[in-house]
C-alpha positions in Angstrom: 137.7 -55.0 -137.0 140.2 -55.8 -134.3 141.6 -58.9 -136.2 142.6 -56.6 -138.9 145.0 -54.5 -136.9 148.6 -54.5 -137.2 151.0 -55.2 -134.3 152.0 -51.4 -134.3 148.2 -50.4 -134.1 147.6 -52.8 -131.2 150.6 -51.4 -129.3 149.6 -47.9 -129.8 145.9 -48.6 -128.8 147.0 -50.5 -125.7 149.2 -47.6 -124.7 146.6 -45.0 -125.2 144.2 -46.9 -123.1 146.8 -47.2 -120.4 147.7 -43.6 -120.5 144.0 -42.5 -120.1 144.9 -39.1 -121.5 145.3 -37.4 -124.8 149.0 -37.2 -126.1 150.7 -36.0 -129.2 152.1 -38.3 -131.9 155.6 -37.3 -130.9 155.0 -37.9 -127.1 153.4 -41.2 -128.0 156.5 -42.2 -130.0 158.7 -41.3 -126.9 156.3 -43.3 -124.7 156.6 -46.4 -126.8 160.4 -46.2 -126.6 160.1 -45.9 -122.8 158.1 -49.1 -122.9 160.5 -50.8 -125.1 158.1 -50.9 -127.9 159.8 -48.4 -130.2 158.8 -47.8 -133.8 159.4 -45.2 -136.2 157.6 -41.9 -136.1 156.0 -42.4 -139.5 154.6 -45.7 -138.5 153.2 -44.1 -135.4 151.4 -41.5 -137.5 150.1 -44.1 -139.9 148.9 -46.3 -137.2 147.2 -43.4 -135.6 145.4 -42.5 -138.8 144.1 -46.1 -139.5 143.0 -46.3 -135.8 141.1 -43.0 -136.3 139.4 -44.3 -139.4 138.5 -47.4 -137.4 136.7 -45.2 -134.8 138.8 -46.4 -131.9 141.1 -43.4 -131.6 140.0 -39.8 -131.4 142.1 -36.7 -132.4 141.6 -33.3 -130.8 143.3 -30.4 -132.5 144.4 -27.6 -130.1 144.3 -23.9 -130.9 148.1 -24.1 -131.3 147.5 -26.5 -134.2 148.9 -29.4 -132.3 146.9 -32.8 -132.5 146.3 -34.9 -129.3 145.2 -38.5 -129.6 143.5 -40.6 -127.2 141.4 -43.9 -127.2 137.7 -43.3 -127.7 136.1 -43.9 -124.2 133.7 -41.0 -124.1 132.8 -37.8 -125.7 135.0 -34.9 -124.6 134.1 -31.3 -124.1 136.3 -28.3 -123.1 136.6 -24.6 -122.5 140.0 -23.6 -124.0 141.7 -20.3 -123.2 143.2 -18.7 -126.3 145.7 -16.7 -124.3 147.3 -19.3 -121.9 146.2 -22.5 -123.7 144.5 -23.9 -120.6 141.8 -26.5 -121.4 139.1 -27.1 -118.8 137.0 -30.2 -119.2 133.3 -29.8 -118.9 130.9 -32.6 -118.1 127.6 -31.5 -119.5 126.8 -32.4 -123.1 123.9 -30.6 -124.9 124.4 -32.5 -128.2 123.6 -36.2 -127.3 120.1 -35.9 -128.7 121.4 -34.2 -131.8 123.9 -36.9 -132.3 121.2 -39.4 -132.2 119.0 -37.4 -134.7 121.9 -37.0 -137.1 122.7 -40.6 -136.9 119.2 -41.6 -137.9 118.4 -38.8 -140.4 121.6 -39.2 -142.3 122.3 -42.9 -141.8 125.7 -41.6 -140.6 127.7 -43.9 -138.1 129.0 -41.5 -135.5 132.0 -42.8 -133.5 132.3 -39.7 -131.2 131.9 -36.0 -131.0 133.9 -33.1 -129.4 132.6 -29.8 -128.3 135.0 -27.0 -127.6 134.4 -23.3 -126.6 137.3 -20.9 -127.0 137.8 -17.7 -125.1 139.6 -16.3 -122.1 139.9 -18.1 -118.7 139.3 -16.1 -115.5 143.0 -15.6 -114.8 143.8 -14.4 -118.2 140.7 -12.0 -118.1 142.1 -10.7 -114.8 145.6 -10.2 -116.2 144.1 -8.5 -119.3 141.8 -6.2 -117.3 144.7 -5.2 -114.9 147.1 -4.7 -117.9 144.6 -2.1 -119.3 144.7 0.1 -116.3 
């Protein structure tokens, strides 16, 4: 599918690989301008959507509703605090075997998966407990 990508898509994908972190479309737009590869914000959104459908970009939606984009390099798993918004990456993945089973049972090509748990981090629990006294 690489040959079918537009120049804008290639620029965005290369930048995401260079950044090696998840970034919002607006921040990506600013980063592209800093790298003198500016394009319109609508073009950034269209390119990200196409890259997502090609399976080379993954999107993670935070509890705030903000979407963060990154190149697909590995599955990502997080513990996300609903109070402060901190997101702690976790290494263990209990669903790789399930992914393989789903792939085979449903003939469904899985590009990536995300696993996210929501709750309160230790610091917010402490703040909440001390605030109750």
